[in-house]
C-alpha positions in Angstrom: 5.9 -17.2 -14.9 4.4 -19.2 -12.0 3.6 -16.1 -9.8 4.2 -12.4 -9.5 6.8 -13.2 -6.8 8.8 -15.7 -8.9 12.5 -15.1 -9.7 11.5 -15.2 -13.4 9.1 -12.2 -12.9 11.7 -10.3 -10.9 14.3 -10.8 -13.7 11.7 -9.6 -16.2 11.1 -6.4 -14.3 14.8 -5.8 -13.8 15.3 -5.7 -17.6 13.7 -2.2 -17.7 15.2 1.1 -16.6 11.7 2.4 -15.5 8.5 0.7 -14.3 5.0 2.2 -14.3 3.9 1.6 -10.7 0.3 2.8 -10.5 -1.8 1.7 -7.5 -5.4 0.5 -7.9 -6.5 3.2 -5.4 -5.1 6.4 -4.2 -5.1 6.3 -0.3 -2.7 7.6 2.3 -1.9 4.1 3.7 -2.1 2.0 0.6 1.3 1.2 -0.8 1.8 -2.2 -2.4 4.2 -4.4 -4.3 3.7 -2.2 -7.3 6.3 0.1 -5.7 8.4 -2.5 -3.8 9.2 -4.8 -6.7 11.0 -2.4 -9.0 12.8 -0.9 -6.0 14.1 -4.3 -5.1 15.4 -5.2 -8.6 16.8 -1.8 -9.5 14.2 -0.5 -11.9 13.1 3.1 -11.2 9.4 3.2 -10.2 7.2 5.9 -11.8 4.7 5.9 -9.0 1.1 7.0 -8.7 -0.7 6.3 -5.5 -0.3 7.1 -1.8 0.4 10.8 -1.0 2.5 9.6 2.0 4.8 7.4 -0.2 7.9 9.6 0.6 7.7 8.4 4.2 8.6 4.9 3.0 11.1 5.4 0.2 14.8 4.5 0.8 15.8 8.1 0.0 14.4 11.3 -1.6 15.4 10.2 -5.1 14.6 6.5 -5.4 11.3 6.9 -7.2 9.7 9.3 -9.7 6.3 10.5 -8.3 3.9 11.2 -11.1 1.9 13.4 -8.8 4.7 15.9 -8.8 4.2 16.7 -12.5 1.5 19.1 -13.9 0.8 16.9 -17.0 1.8 13.6 -18.6 3.8 15.6 -21.2 5.9 17.2 -18.4 6.5 13.8 -16.9 7.5 12.4 -20.3 10.0 15.2 -20.9 11.6 14.5 -17.5 11.9 10.8 -18.3 13.4 11.5 -21.7 16.1 13.7 -20.1 17.0 11.1 -17.4 16.8 8.2 -19.8 19.4 9.7 -22.1 21.8 10.8 -19.4 23.4 7.9 -17.5 24.7 10.1 -14.7 21.2 11.5 -14.1 19.7 8.0 -14.3 22.1 6.5 -11.8 21.1 9.2 -9.3 17.8 7.2 -8.8 19.7 4.0 -7.9 21.8 5.1 -4.9 19.8 2.8 -2.7 21.2 0.0 -4.8 24.6 1.3 -6.1 25.6 4.0 -3.6 28.1 3.9 -0.8 26.9 2.4 2.5 25.9 5.7 4.0 24.0 6.8 0.9 21.8 3.8 0.3 19.0 4.3 2.8 18.8 7.8 4.3 15.2 7.7 5.3 15.4 7.5 9.1 11.6 6.9 9.5 11.9 3.8 7.2 15.0 2.4 9.0 13.4 3.0 12.4 10.2 1.2 11.4 12.1 -1.8 10.0 14.2 -2.1 13.2 11.3 -1.9 15.6 8.6 -3.7 13.7 6.9 -6.6 15.5 5.6 -8.4 12.3 7.2 -10.1 9.4 7.8 -8.7 5.9 8.4 -10.4 2.6 9.9 -13.9 3.3 10.7 -13.1 6.9 8.5 -15.7 8.6 10.2 -15.5 12.0 8.0 -12.7 13.2 4.8 -14.1 11.5 2.5 -12.9 8.8 2.2 -9.1 8.8 -1.5 -9.1 7.8 -2.4 -11.4 10.7 -0.3 -9.5 13.1 -1.8 -6.2 12.0 -5.3 -7.6 12.5 -4.4 -8.8 16.0 -2.9 -5.5 16.8 -6.1 -3.7 15.9 -8.3 -6.1 17.8 -6.2 -5.9 20.9 -6.3 -2.1 20.9 -10.1 -2.1 20.2 -10.7 -4.4 23.2 -8.6 -2.1 25.4 -10.7 0.9 24.3 -13.9 -1.0 25.1 -12.5 -1.6 28.6 -11.8 2.1 29.1 -8.0 2.0 28.5 -6.3 4.6 26.4 -4.2 3.3 23.5 -2.0 4.7 20.8 -5.0 4.2 18.4 -7.3 6.4 20.5 -6.8 9.4 18.2 -7.4 7.4 15.0 -10.6 8.3 13.1 -12.3 6.9 10.0 -10.4 9.3 7.8 -7.2 7.3 8.4 -8.6 4.4 6.4 -11.3 6.0 4.4 -10.0 5.5 0.9 -12.1 7.1 -1.9 -13.9 4.9 -4.3 -11.6 3.9 -7.2 -12.0 6.0 -10.4 -10.5 5.5 -13.8 -7.2 7.5 -14.2 -8.2 8.3 -17.8 -11.8 9.6 -17.3 -11.7 10.4 -13.5 -15.1 8.6 -13.3 -16.3 5.4 -11.5 -16.4 2.3 -13.7 -19.0 0.1 -12.3 -17.5 -2.9 -14.1 -14.2 -2.5 -12.3 -13.7 -5.3 -9.9 -12.0 -2.9 -7.4 -15.2 -0.9 -7.1 -17.0 -4.0 -5.8 -14.1 -4.7 -3.5 -14.3 -1.2 -2.1 -18.0 -1.6 -1.3 -17.4 -5.0 0.1 -14.7 -3.6 2.4 -17.2 -1.1 3.7 -19.7 -3.8 4.5 -17.0 -5.9 6.3 -16.1 -2.9 8.5 -19.7 -2.2 9.4 -20.5 -5.8 10.3 -17.3 -6.2 12.3 -18.0 -3.0 14.2 -21.6 -4.2 14.9 -20.2 -7.5 16.3 -17.7 -5.7 18.6 -20.4 -3.3 19.9 -22.8 -6.2 20.8 -19.9 -8.2 22.3 -20.0 -11.0 19.8 -16.3 -11.8 19.7 -16.7 -15.5 18.9 -18.7 -15.2 15.6 -18.2 -17.8 12.9 -16.9 -17.1 9.4 -20.3 -17.8 7.8 -22.0 -15.4 10.3 -19.8 -12.6 9.2 -20.0 -13.1 5.5 -23.8 -13.9 5.5 -24.3 -10.4 6.9 -21.6 -8.9 4.7 -23.1 -10.4 1.5 -26.6 -9.4 2.4 -25.5 -5.8 3.0 -23.6 -5.8 -0.3 -26.4 -7.2 -2.4 -28.8 -4.7 -0.8 -26.4 -1.8 -1.4 -26.5 -1.0 2.3 -22.7 -0.5 2.8 
């Protein structure tokens, strides 16, 4: 397989009735391709991750949320029942197999897709969604600095304050986990960017940013 977005990989995922879709971190706004891929190909995601995931599912029964079960045993029993009953299993696939009015019933999702100003997946007409989101944040931050009120005025650090990644098996932090370093690095980037904005340095160079970020990271000052 050439990449995780290749047709070959999608066909591989589609062979399975269920897919374990566990995020690398549990944060309100962190939902990744680990959920979207199985949804697209018709494999039922067994999802562990964002508590707000229901806001972005096609309907209320298009994924199995591991967080809804009291134990792995209870989840396994639920999967066994639905795996052995084709009618129960197909109830998860209405977004793929249902009638037109049954496929996507989540009004929040359809509204977001219709009004979005950035591209998704291979929709390049509206541009790269990451770049657009970064520009969106910068524009609103500059408005705030100029005394204008924006839709982001009520946003606090809590909206993006993901907890440090822990092992799902031990519920402890594994210092050898690459994601732990990335979590600390992200904190450093945010602090340096905020500092640049506060001092009015809006034309900084790439090396200026990451010289400071790497220095903070190495000194554990994030």
